[in-house]
C-alpha positions as CSV (number, residue, x, y, z in Angstrom):
1,M,-5.5,-4.6,-1.3
2,R,-2.3,-7.3,-1.1
3,S,0.3,-4.4,-2.4
4,R,-1.2,-0.8,-0.7
5,Y,-0.9,-2.8,2.2
6,S,2.4,-3.7,1.7
7,A,3.2,-0.1,-0.3
8,F,2.8,1.5,3.3
9,A,4.4,-2.2,4.9
10,V,7.9,-0.2,3.6
11,G,6.7,3.2,3.0
12,D,6.0,3.9,-0.7
13,A,3.6,7.5,-0.9
14,G,4.2,6.5,-4.4
15,Y,1.9,3.8,-4.8
16,L,-0.4,4.6,-2.5
17,L,-1.2,7.4,-4.6
18,T,-0.7,6.2,-7.3
19,T,-3.4,3.4,-6.5
20,W,-6.1,5.9,-5.7
21,H,-9.0,6.7,-7.3
22,P,-8.6,10.2,-9.2
23,R,-11.5,12.0,-7.4
24,T,-10.4,10.7,-3.5
25,R,-7.2,11.4,-3.3
26,P,-6.0,13.3,-1.6
27,D,-2.7,16.3,-3.0
28,D,0.2,14.5,-0.4
29,L,0.6,11.7,1.5
30,E,2.4,12.0,4.5
31,L,3.1,8.3,6.2
32,D,3.6,8.0,9.7
33,E,7.5,7.1,10.2
34,G,6.7,6.1,14.1
35,T,4.0,3.1,12.4
36,R,5.9,-0.5,11.5
37,W,3.0,-2.5,9.8
38,T,2.8,-6.0,11.1
39,G,0.4,-8.5,8.7
40,L,-2.4,-8.1,6.9
41,E,-5.6,-10.7,7.3
42,V,-8.5,-9.6,5.1
43,L,-12.2,-10.8,6.7
44,A,-14.1,-10.5,3.5
45,V,-14.6,-9.0,0.0
46,E,-17.7,-8.6,-2.2
47,G,-17.8,-8.5,-5.5
48,G,-13.8,-7.7,-7.1
49,G,-14.2,-10.4,-9.7
50,L,-12.4,-10.8,-13.0
51,L,-15.1,-8.8,-15.2
52,A,-16.6,-6.7,-11.6
53,G,-16.1,-3.0,-12.0
54,E,-16.4,-2.6,-7.9
55,G,-15.6,-4.2,-5.4
56,V,-14.8,-3.7,-1.0
57,V,-12.5,-5.7,0.9
58,E,-12.8,-5.6,4.6
59,F,-9.4,-5.9,6.4
60,R,-7.8,-6.6,9.0
61,A,-3.5,-4.7,9.3
62,S,-2.4,-4.8,12.5
63,Y,0.8,-2.5,13.7
64,R,3.6,-1.2,16.1
65,R,3.4,2.2,17.6
66,D,5.8,3.1,20.3
67,G,6.3,-0.4,21.0
68,E,2.4,-1.1,21.6
69,P,0.4,-3.4,19.7
70,G,-2.6,-2.2,17.3
71,A,-4.7,-2.2,14.6
72,Q,-7.3,-1.1,11.8
73,Q,-9.8,-2.2,10.7
74,E,-11.9,-1.0,7.7
75,R,-14.2,-2.4,4.5
76,S,-13.0,0.0,1.7
77,R,-14.2,0.3,-1.6
78,F,-12.6,-0.2,-5.0
79,T,-13.3,0.3,-8.7
80,K,-11.7,0.0,-11.8
81,V,-10.0,3.2,-13.3
82,E,-8.9,2.1,-16.9
83,G,-8.4,-1.1,-16.5
84,R,-7.0,-1.0,-13.1
85,W,-7.8,-1.9,-9.3
86,V,-8.2,2.4,-7.3
87,Y,-8.8,2.5,-3.9
88,L,-11.8,4.7,-3.8
89,D,-12.5,5.1,-0.3
90,G,-13.6,3.4,3.2
91,V,-14.6,3.0,6.6
92,T,-13.2,2.2,10.0
93,T,-14.9,-0.9,11.4
94,A,-13.6,-1.8,14.3
C-alpha cells in the first residue's frame, strides 16, 4: 500500500501497473499531473499477514489540486500473486 502511494506521489504509472492484479489492471494508466499527493494515513488493516493470501487496507490519502486541499479515502483489497502482493480493487469510502 505504501509503495503504491509513493508511486502515485512521484508519478510512476509503470510501478502502479506492475503492482496491479492482472485480472483488474487497466491497459494504460494516465496520472493527473495537477495533483500533488501530500500524505497517507492508514486507517485499518485486515489480514495481510506474512502467511496470508489476502488483505484489506483502508486509507486516507491527502492531496492538493489547483491549490485546494482534498483527500481520497478507500478500502483497497490486495492479494498475493506468485508470492508478491498486488492491488486487486478498491471502494471509495468517503
